[in-house]
C-alpha positions as a Markdown table, in Angstrom:
| # | Residue | x | y | z |
|---|---|---|---|---|
| 1 | Met | 115.3 | 90.4 | 136.0 |
| 2 | Lys | 112.1 | 92.9 | 135.6 |
| 3 | Phe | 112.1 | 95.7 | 133.0 |
| 4 | Ser | 108.3 | 96.4 | 133.3 |
| 5 | Leu | 108.8 | 100.0 | 134.4 |
| 6 | Met | 111.4 | 100.8 | 131.0 |
| 7 | Leu | 110.3 | 104.0 | 129.7 |
| 8 | Cys | 113.0 | 104.7 | 126.8 |
| 9 | Gln | 115.7 | 104.2 | 129.1 |
| 10 | Val | 118.8 | 101.2 | 128.6 |
| 11 | Phe | 120.9 | 98.8 | 130.8 |
| 12 | Pro | 123.9 | 98.4 | 129.3 |
| 13 | Glu | 125.4 | 96.8 | 132.3 |
| 14 | Gln | 122.5 | 94.3 | 132.1 |
| 15 | Tyr | 122.3 | 93.5 | 128.8 |
| 16 | Asp | 124.6 | 90.2 | 128.8 |
| 17 | Ser | 122.4 | 89.0 | 131.8 |
| 18 | Gln | 119.3 | 89.8 | 130.1 |
| 19 | Leu | 120.3 | 88.3 | 127.2 |
| 20 | Ala | 121.3 | 85.0 | 128.9 |
| 21 | Asp | 118.0 | 84.7 | 130.4 |
| 22 | Lys | 116.3 | 85.0 | 127.0 |
| 23 | Val | 118.0 | 82.4 | 126.0 |
| 24 | Ala | 117.4 | 80.0 | 128.9 |
| 25 | Arg | 113.8 | 80.9 | 128.4 |
| 26 | Leu | 113.8 | 80.1 | 124.6 |
| 27 | Asn | 115.6 | 77.1 | 125.2 |
| 28 | Asp | 113.3 | 75.6 | 128.0 |
| 29 | Leu | 110.6 | 76.0 | 125.6 |
| 30 | Leu | 111.9 | 74.8 | 122.3 |
| 31 | Pro | 111.9 | 71.0 | 122.0 |
| 32 | Glu | 114.3 | 67.9 | 123.9 |
| 33 | Ser | 115.5 | 67.5 | 120.4 |
| 34 | Ala | 116.9 | 70.6 | 119.9 |
| 35 | Ala | 119.1 | 70.8 | 123.1 |
| 36 | Asn | 122.6 | 69.7 | 121.4 |
| 37 | Leu | 122.0 | 71.2 | 118.1 |
| 38 | Pro | 123.6 | 74.5 | 116.4 |
| 39 | Gln | 122.1 | 77.8 | 117.9 |
| 40 | Ser | 123.1 | 81.1 | 116.8 |
| 41 | Val | 122.0 | 84.1 | 119.3 |
| 42 | Phe | 122.2 | 87.6 | 118.2 |
| 43 | Ala | 122.9 | 90.0 | 120.4 |
| 44 | Ser | 121.5 | 93.6 | 119.8 |
| 45 | Ala | 123.2 | 97.1 | 120.4 |
| 46 | Pro | 122.9 | 97.3 | 124.1 |
| 47 | Glu | 121.5 | 101.2 | 123.1 |
| 48 | His | 120.4 | 103.3 | 120.0 |
| 49 | Tyr | 119.2 | 100.1 | 118.8 |
| 50 | Arg | 115.4 | 101.4 | 118.1 |
| 51 | Ala | 114.3 | 102.8 | 114.7 |
| 52 | Arg | 110.9 | 103.5 | 115.4 |
| 53 | Ala | 109.3 | 105.6 | 118.1 |
| 54 | Glu | 106.1 | 107.2 | 119.3 |
| 55 | Phe | 105.5 | 109.6 | 121.9 |
| 56 | Arg | 102.6 | 111.3 | 123.2 |
| 57 | Ile | 102.8 | 115.2 | 123.8 |
| 58 | Trp | 102.2 | 117.3 | 127.1 |
| 59 | His | 101.5 | 120.8 | 127.2 |
| 60 | Asp | 102.0 | 122.7 | 130.2 |
| 61 | Gly | 102.1 | 126.6 | 130.1 |
| 62 | Asp | 104.9 | 127.5 | 127.9 |
| 63 | Glu | 106.4 | 124.0 | 127.9 |
| 64 | Ser | 105.8 | 120.9 | 126.0 |
| 65 | Asp | 107.1 | 117.6 | 126.6 |
| 66 | Tyr | 107.4 | 114.1 | 125.0 |
| 67 | Ile | 106.0 | 111.6 | 127.3 |
| 68 | Met | 105.1 | 107.9 | 127.7 |
| 69 | Phe | 102.9 | 106.5 | 130.5 |
| 70 | Asn | 104.5 | 104.0 | 133.1 |
| 71 | Gln | 102.4 | 100.9 | 132.6 |
| 72 | Glu | 101.6 | 99.9 | 136.1 |
| 73 | Thr | 100.9 | 103.2 | 137.6 |
| 74 | Lys | 99.6 | 104.8 | 134.5 |
| 75 | Glu | 101.2 | 107.9 | 135.4 |
| 76 | Lys | 102.9 | 110.1 | 132.4 |
| 77 | Val | 106.6 | 110.6 | 132.3 |
| 78 | Lys | 108.3 | 113.2 | 130.7 |
| 79 | Ile | 111.2 | 111.9 | 128.1 |
| 80 | Lys | 114.1 | 114.5 | 128.0 |
| 81 | Ala | 115.9 | 111.6 | 126.3 |
| 82 | Cys | 115.8 | 108.2 | 124.6 |
| 83 | Pro | 118.9 | 106.4 | 124.4 |
| 84 | Met | 116.6 | 103.5 | 123.1 |
| 85 | Ala | 115.8 | 104.8 | 119.7 |
| 86 | Ile | 119.1 | 105.3 | 117.4 |
| 87 | Lys | 120.9 | 108.0 | 117.1 |
| 88 | Ser | 119.3 | 110.0 | 114.3 |
| 89 | Ile | 116.0 | 109.9 | 116.4 |
| 90 | Ala | 117.8 | 110.3 | 119.7 |
| 91 | Asp | 119.8 | 113.6 | 118.5 |
| 92 | Leu | 116.5 | 114.7 | 116.6 |
| 93 | Met | 114.1 | 114.9 | 119.7 |
| 94 | Pro | 115.1 | 118.0 | 121.5 |
| 95 | Lys | 116.0 | 120.0 | 118.7 |
| 96 | Met | 112.4 | 119.3 | 117.0 |
| 97 | Met | 110.9 | 119.9 | 120.3 |
| 98 | Ala | 112.5 | 123.4 | 120.6 |
| 99 | Lys | 111.3 | 124.5 | 117.4 |
| 100 | Ile | 108.1 | 123.3 | 117.6 |
| 101 | Val | 107.6 | 125.5 | 120.7 |
| 102 | Gln | 108.8 | 128.2 | 119.1 |
| 103 | Gln | 105.9 | 127.8 | 116.5 |
| 104 | Pro | 102.5 | 128.5 | 117.9 |
| 105 | Val | 100.8 | 127.0 | 114.8 |
| 106 | Leu | 102.8 | 123.6 | 115.1 |
| 107 | Arg | 102.4 | 123.6 | 118.9 |
| 108 | Glu | 98.5 | 124.0 | 119.4 |
| 109 | Arg | 96.6 | 120.6 | 120.3 |
| 110 | Leu | 99.9 | 119.0 | 119.1 |
| 111 | Phe | 99.0 | 115.4 | 120.4 |
| 112 | Gln | 101.5 | 112.6 | 119.5 |
| 113 | Ile | 104.6 | 112.8 | 117.1 |
| 114 | Asp | 105.9 | 109.4 | 115.6 |
| 115 | Phe | 109.8 | 108.7 | 114.2 |
| 116 | Leu | 110.5 | 106.7 | 111.4 |
| 117 | Ala | 114.0 | 106.7 | 110.8 |
| 118 | Thr | 116.4 | 104.1 | 108.3 |
| 119 | Leu | 120.3 | 103.1 | 108.7 |
| 120 | Ser | 120.2 | 104.8 | 105.0 |
| 121 | Gly | 119.6 | 108.1 | 106.8 |
| 122 | Gln | 116.1 | 109.0 | 105.9 |
| 123 | Met | 113.7 | 110.6 | 108.9 |
| 124 | Leu | 110.0 | 110.3 | 108.2 |
| 125 | Ile | 108.1 | 112.6 | 111.2 |
| 126 | Thr | 104.4 | 112.3 | 111.4 |
| 127 | Leu | 102.6 | 115.0 | 113.8 |
| 128 | Ile | 99.2 | 114.1 | 115.3 |
| 129 | Tyr | 96.7 | 116.9 | 116.1 |
| 130 | Arg | 93.5 | 117.2 | 117.8 |
| 131 | Lys | 92.8 | 120.1 | 115.7 |
| 132 | Ser | 91.9 | 120.2 | 111.8 |
| 133 | Ile | 95.0 | 121.0 | 109.5 |
| 134 | Ala | 93.3 | 120.8 | 106.4 |
| 135 | Glu | 93.7 | 123.8 | 104.2 |
| 136 | Asp | 95.8 | 125.7 | 106.8 |
| 137 | Gln | 98.5 | 127.5 | 104.9 |
| 138 | Ala | 100.0 | 128.7 | 108.0 |
| 139 | Trp | 100.5 | 125.1 | 109.2 |
| 140 | Leu | 101.8 | 124.0 | 106.0 |
| 141 | Asp | 104.4 | 126.8 | 106.1 |
| 142 | Ala | 105.4 | 126.0 | 109.0 |
| 143 | Ala | 105.8 | 122.6 | 108.7 |
| 144 | Gln | 107.9 | 123.1 | 105.4 |
| 145 | Ala | 110.4 | 125.2 | 107.5 |
| 146 | Leu | 110.5 | 122.7 | 109.9 |
| 147 | Lys | 111.5 | 120.1 | 107.3 |
| 148 | Ala | 113.9 | 122.5 | 105.8 |
| 149 | Ser | 115.5 | 123.5 | 109.1 |
| 150 | Leu | 116.2 | 119.6 | 110.3 |
| 151 | Pro | 117.6 | 116.8 | 109.3 |
| 152 | Ile | 113.7 | 115.4 | 108.2 |
| 153 | Thr | 113.2 | 113.6 | 104.9 |
| 154 | His | 108.9 | 113.6 | 104.9 |
| 155 | Ile | 106.4 | 115.0 | 107.2 |
| 156 | Ile | 103.4 | 114.0 | 107.6 |
| 157 | Gly | 100.2 | 115.8 | 109.6 |
| 158 | Arg | 97.6 | 113.9 | 110.3 |
| 159 | Ala | 94.3 | 114.8 | 112.1 |
| 160 | Arg | 91.1 | 113.4 | 112.6 |
| 161 | Lys | 90.2 | 111.8 | 108.8 |
| 162 | Gln | 92.9 | 114.3 | 107.6 |
| 163 | Lys | 96.7 | 113.1 | 106.4 |
| 164 | Ile | 99.1 | 115.3 | 104.6 |
| 165 | Leu | 102.1 | 114.8 | 102.9 |
| 166 | Leu | 105.3 | 116.9 | 102.9 |
| 167 | Asp | 106.5 | 114.9 | 100.9 |
| 168 | Glu | 105.6 | 111.0 | 101.1 |
| 169 | Asp | 104.4 | 108.8 | 103.3 |
| 170 | Phe | 107.7 | 106.2 | 103.4 |
| 171 | Val | 111.1 | 106.1 | 103.8 |
| 172 | Val | 113.6 | 104.1 | 102.0 |
| 173 | Glu | 115.9 | 101.4 | 103.9 |
| 174 | Glu | 119.1 | 100.0 | 103.2 |
| 175 | Leu | 119.9 | 96.8 | 104.4 |
| 176 | Asn | 123.6 | 95.4 | 103.9 |
| 177 | Val | 123.6 | 91.9 | 104.4 |
| 178 | Asp | 126.1 | 89.7 | 103.7 |
| 179 | Gly | 127.9 | 92.2 | 102.1 |
| 180 | Lys | 124.8 | 92.9 | 99.4 |
| 181 | Pro | 122.6 | 95.9 | 99.5 |
| 182 | Phe | 119.0 | 95.6 | 99.7 |
| 183 | Ile | 116.6 | 98.2 | 99.5 |
| 184 | Tyr | 112.9 | 98.0 | 101.0 |
| 185 | Gln | 110.0 | 100.9 | 101.1 |
| 186 | Gln | 108.8 | 101.4 | 104.7 |
| 187 | Ile | 105.6 | 102.9 | 105.1 |
| 188 | Glu | 104.3 | 105.0 | 107.7 |
| 189 | Asn | 102.1 | 102.8 | 109.9 |
| 190 | Ser | 103.0 | 99.7 | 108.5 |
| 191 | Phe | 104.7 | 96.9 | 110.0 |
| 192 | Thr | 108.5 | 97.1 | 109.4 |
| 193 | Gln | 111.5 | 95.6 | 111.9 |
| 194 | Pro | 112.4 | 98.1 | 114.6 |
| 195 | Asn | 115.9 | 96.9 | 115.2 |
| 196 | Ala | 117.2 | 97.5 | 111.4 |
| 197 | Glu | 120.9 | 95.9 | 112.8 |
| 198 | Met | 119.1 | 93.0 | 114.0 |
| 199 | Ala | 116.8 | 92.8 | 110.8 |
| 200 | Gln | 120.0 | 92.3 | 108.9 |
| 201 | Asn | 121.0 | 89.5 | 111.0 |
| 202 | Met | 117.6 | 87.8 | 110.4 |
| 203 | Leu | 118.1 | 88.2 | 106.8 |
| 204 | Ser | 121.8 | 86.9 | 106.9 |
| 205 | Trp | 120.6 | 83.7 | 109.0 |
| 206 | Ala | 117.5 | 83.1 | 106.5 |
| 207 | Arg | 120.1 | 83.2 | 103.7 |
| 208 | Arg | 122.4 | 80.6 | 105.5 |
| 209 | Met | 119.5 | 78.2 | 105.9 |
| 210 | Ser | 118.8 | 78.5 | 102.0 |
| 211 | Gln | 121.8 | 77.9 | 100.8 |
| 212 | Asp | 121.7 | 74.5 | 99.8 |
| 213 | Ala | 118.3 | 74.9 | 98.7 |
| 214 | Asn | 116.9 | 73.3 | 95.7 |
| 215 | Gly | 113.3 | 74.2 | 93.9 |
| 216 | Asp | 111.0 | 76.6 | 94.5 |
| 217 | Leu | 110.5 | 78.6 | 97.9 |
| 218 | Ile | 106.6 | 79.5 | 99.2 |
| 219 | Glu | 106.4 | 82.1 | 101.7 |
| 220 | Leu | 103.4 | 83.1 | 104.4 |
| 221 | Tyr | 103.0 | 86.8 | 105.8 |
| 222 | Cys | 105.8 | 87.9 | 103.7 |
| 223 | Gly | 104.7 | 91.9 | 104.5 |
| 224 | Asn | 106.7 | 94.3 | 102.2 |
| 225 | Gly | 109.1 | 91.3 | 100.8 |
| 226 | Asn | 111.8 | 91.7 | 103.3 |
| 227 | Phe | 112.7 | 87.6 | 103.2 |
| 228 | Ser | 111.2 | 87.0 | 100.1 |
| 229 | Ile | 113.8 | 89.6 | 98.4 |
| 230 | Ala | 116.7 | 88.5 | 100.3 |
| 231 | Leu | 116.5 | 84.7 | 99.8 |
| 232 | Ala | 115.3 | 84.7 | 96.1 |
| 233 | Glu | 119.0 | 84.2 | 94.8 |
| 234 | His | 118.9 | 80.8 | 96.5 |
| 235 | Tyr | 115.7 | 79.6 | 95.2 |
| 236 | Asn | 114.5 | 79.0 | 91.3 |
| 237 | Arg | 111.1 | 80.9 | 92.0 |
| 238 | Val | 109.5 | 82.6 | 95.0 |
| 239 | Leu | 105.7 | 82.9 | 95.9 |
| 240 | Ala | 104.8 | 84.9 | 98.5 |
| 241 | Thr | 101.6 | 86.0 | 100.0 |
| 242 | Glu | 100.1 | 88.5 | 102.4 |
| 243 | Ile | 97.1 | 89.6 | 103.3 |
| 244 | Ser | 97.7 | 93.3 | 103.7 |
| 245 | Lys | 97.1 | 95.4 | 100.4 |
| 246 | Thr | 99.5 | 97.9 | 101.5 |
| 247 | Ser | 102.2 | 95.3 | 102.4 |
| 248 | Val | 101.4 | 94.0 | 98.7 |
| 249 | Ala | 102.0 | 97.2 | 97.2 |
| 250 | Ser | 105.1 | 97.8 | 99.1 |
| 251 | Ala | 106.4 | 94.8 | 97.9 |
| 252 | Gln | 105.8 | 95.1 | 94.7 |
| 253 | Tyr | 107.8 | 98.6 | 95.0 |
| 254 | Asn | 110.5 | 96.6 | 96.8 |
| 255 | Ile | 110.8 | 94.0 | 94.1 |
| 256 | Ala | 111.2 | 96.3 | 91.1 |
| 257 | Ala | 113.9 | 98.7 | 93.5 |
| 258 | Asn | 116.0 | 95.4 | 94.1 |
| 259 | Lys | 115.4 | 94.2 | 90.5 |
| 260 | Ile | 114.3 | 90.7 | 91.4 |
| 261 | Glu | 112.7 | 88.8 | 88.9 |
| 262 | Asn | 112.0 | 85.3 | 90.3 |
| 263 | Val | 109.7 | 86.9 | 93.2 |
| 264 | Thr | 105.7 | 86.8 | 92.7 |
| 265 | Val | 103.5 | 88.3 | 95.5 |
| 266 | Ile | 99.7 | 87.8 | 95.9 |
| 267 | Lys | 97.2 | 89.0 | 98.1 |
| 268 | Met | 95.9 | 86.1 | 100.1 |
| 269 | Ala | 95.8 | 84.7 | 103.3 |
| 270 | Ala | 97.7 | 81.7 | 104.9 |
| 271 | Glu | 94.3 | 79.8 | 105.6 |
| 272 | Glu | 93.4 | 80.8 | 101.5 |
| 273 | Ile | 97.0 | 79.5 | 100.3 |
| 274 | Ser | 96.5 | 76.2 | 102.2 |
| 275 | Ala | 93.2 | 75.5 | 100.7 |
| 276 | Ala | 94.6 | 76.5 | 97.0 |
| 277 | Leu | 97.2 | 73.8 | 97.4 |
| 278 | Gln | 94.5 | 71.6 | 98.2 |
| 279 | Gly | 92.9 | 72.2 | 95.0 |
| 280 | Gln | 90.5 | 75.0 | 95.9 |
| 281 | Glu | 90.2 | 77.5 | 93.0 |
| 282 | Phe | 90.6 | 81.5 | 93.7 |
| 283 | Phe | 90.3 | 84.1 | 91.5 |
| 284 | Arg | 93.2 | 85.9 | 92.6 |
| 285 | Leu | 95.3 | 82.9 | 91.2 |
| 286 | Lys | 94.0 | 82.7 | 87.7 |
| 287 | Asp | 97.2 | 83.9 | 86.4 |
| 288 | Ile | 99.3 | 81.7 | 88.6 |
| 289 | Asp | 100.1 | 77.7 | 87.8 |
| 290 | Leu | 100.3 | 76.6 | 91.5 |
| 291 | Lys | 101.0 | 73.0 | 89.9 |
| 292 | Gly | 104.1 | 74.5 | 87.9 |
| 293 | Tyr | 105.9 | 75.1 | 90.8 |
| 294 | Asp | 108.4 | 73.0 | 92.9 |
| 295 | Phe | 107.8 | 74.0 | 96.3 |
| 296 | Gln | 110.9 | 72.3 | 98.6 |
| 297 | Thr | 110.6 | 75.1 | 101.1 |
| 298 | Ile | 108.5 | 77.2 | 102.9 |
| 299 | Phe | 109.0 | 80.1 | 104.8 |
| 300 | Val | 106.9 | 81.7 | 107.7 |
| 301 | Asp | 106.8 | 84.2 | 109.7 |
| 302 | Pro | 103.2 | 84.3 | 111.7 |
| 303 | Pro | 101.6 | 86.7 | 114.0 |
| 304 | Arg | 101.9 | 85.9 | 117.4 |
| 305 | Ser | 99.1 | 83.4 | 117.5 |
| 306 | Gly | 101.3 | 81.2 | 115.9 |
| 307 | Leu | 100.0 | 78.8 | 112.9 |
| 308 | Asp | 96.3 | 78.2 | 112.4 |
| 309 | Asp | 95.4 | 74.4 | 112.2 |
| 310 | Leu | 95.2 | 74.1 | 108.7 |
| 311 | Thr | 98.2 | 76.2 | 107.8 |
| 312 | Arg | 100.5 | 74.0 | 110.1 |
| 313 | Gln | 99.2 | 70.7 | 108.3 |
| 314 | Met | 100.2 | 72.1 | 105.3 |
| 315 | Val | 103.2 | 73.6 | 106.3 |
| 316 | Met | 104.2 | 69.8 | 107.4 |
| 317 | Glu | 103.8 | 68.9 | 103.6 |
| 318 | Phe | 107.2 | 70.9 | 102.5 |
| 319 | Asp | 110.7 | 69.3 | 102.9 |
| 320 | Arg | 112.2 | 72.3 | 104.6 |
| 321 | Ile | 110.9 | 74.7 | 106.7 |
| 322 | Ile | 112.3 | 78.3 | 107.8 |
| 323 | Tyr | 110.2 | 79.4 | 110.7 |
| 324 | Ile | 110.6 | 82.7 | 112.3 |
| 325 | Ser | 108.7 | 83.6 | 115.6 |
| 326 | Cys | 108.0 | 86.5 | 117.5 |
| 327 | Asn | 105.9 | 84.5 | 120.7 |
| 328 | Pro | 108.3 | 81.1 | 121.7 |
| 329 | Glu | 105.3 | 80.1 | 123.1 |
| 330 | Thr | 103.1 | 79.5 | 120.4 |
| 331 | Leu | 106.2 | 78.4 | 118.2 |
| 332 | Ala | 106.4 | 75.8 | 121.1 |
| 333 | Ile | 103.1 | 74.7 | 120.3 |
| 334 | Asp | 103.5 | 74.6 | 116.5 |
| 335 | Leu | 106.8 | 72.6 | 117.2 |
| 336 | Ala | 105.2 | 69.8 | 119.1 |
| 337 | Ser | 103.1 | 69.1 | 115.9 |
| 338 | Ile | 105.7 | 69.9 | 113.3 |
| 339 | Gln | 108.4 | 67.4 | 114.9 |
| 340 | Lys | 106.1 | 64.3 | 114.4 |
| 341 | Thr | 107.5 | 65.1 | 110.9 |
| 342 | His | 110.4 | 66.9 | 110.8 |
| 343 | Asp | 113.6 | 67.1 | 112.8 |
| 344 | Ile | 114.9 | 70.6 | 113.6 |
| 345 | Val | 118.7 | 71.3 | 112.4 |
| 346 | Glu | 119.2 | 74.7 | 113.7 |
| 347 | Thr | 117.8 | 77.7 | 116.0 |
| 348 | Ala | 118.5 | 81.0 | 116.6 |
| 349 | Leu | 117.6 | 83.8 | 119.1 |
| 350 | Phe | 117.5 | 87.6 | 117.6 |
| 351 | Asp | 117.4 | 90.0 | 120.4 |
| 352 | Gln | 115.1 | 92.7 | 118.3 |
| 353 | Phe | 113.6 | 93.9 | 121.7 |
| 354 | Pro | 116.2 | 94.3 | 124.6 |
| 355 | Tyr | 114.9 | 94.7 | 128.2 |
| 356 | Thr | 111.7 | 93.4 | 127.3 |
| 357 | His | 110.2 | 89.9 | 127.5 |
| 358 | His | 110.0 | 89.7 | 124.1 |
| 359 | Ile | 111.8 | 87.0 | 122.1 |
| 360 | Glu | 112.3 | 86.6 | 118.0 |
| 361 | Ser | 113.4 | 83.1 | 117.4 |
| 362 | Gly | 114.5 | 81.0 | 113.9 |
| 363 | Val | 113.8 | 77.4 | 113.4 |
| 364 | Phe | 114.9 | 75.6 | 110.6 |
| 365 | Leu | 113.6 | 71.8 | 110.1 |
| 366 | Lys | 114.0 | 69.3 | 107.7 |
| 367 | Lys | 111.5 | 66.4 | 106.7 |
| 368 | Lys | 112.3 | 63.2 | 108.4 |
| 369 | Glu | 113.8 | 60.5 | 106.4 |
| 370 | Lys | 112.0 | 57.5 | 106.0 |
């Protein structure tokens, strides 16, 4: 089944078969030892599931349209509707474009529009221009009027080396996981899970894998604290690491917003924390007593490239491993090494990106008994 020509459309009648294809592909890549183990498969809504969307804008005479580019032919395709986007984005798109077309100062040299929405009802719009909008009072007044007339929480105006906020550059999401609300700041141009309902499933699965945990948790690649915060109640303490300064600041915001007291986030790369656990000293750890932690579980959600050699070896030192993967091919490579010391207990597939080849998965492992 091929969906490479997909440009915002969905195929509900084909959803079950495309999900079955993904399950088969993931299982082909997992070690044989996982074949008869428990596996959770989390299906997405077949439409209106994506909370982020970005569109180029095409101007032709008196008309302006959202467009995307066909990846095979490179031709531009006008987007009149986007059933892939969550309802709040899909409903807003035509209404906003109609208003922009009526306002020359908003329309002129508008190059791109980005949408960031939440299940909690907030909406952030970014208008990107190929002209200066700094100190342009007419643009500012028109953008304020646009924001006031539509269900838009914040607007950002961007141009080369320019960023104008009306009024913030983030939205605040509230995810409901196992009957509990978790609050997350989501910053424009920073990574967040685009399928918010699937994000709730991912957090719930990770929490279930942590139910019988003891000791402390260390997390690598923690982003804005998405998993750390939801898992905190199952561990004595959590030490989370992230290399992005913006994400670390957002994680601190989220820790405070959720009133979590046992999570510490530090700005460090996975390779650095691996070296620190082996005794190398880092100034950023001067106030943290690594030896005082009782790390029994490690949580990793690495980039598409998977774990580097040093981190993979470090991961294998822990009793329990929760591995979230966005690339089943590199997951398979990592598991080939990890299963020498650990047994796979359970796996999961999260259909974060329906109708694409992308697979998000989870694996829970425990150290082999000697």
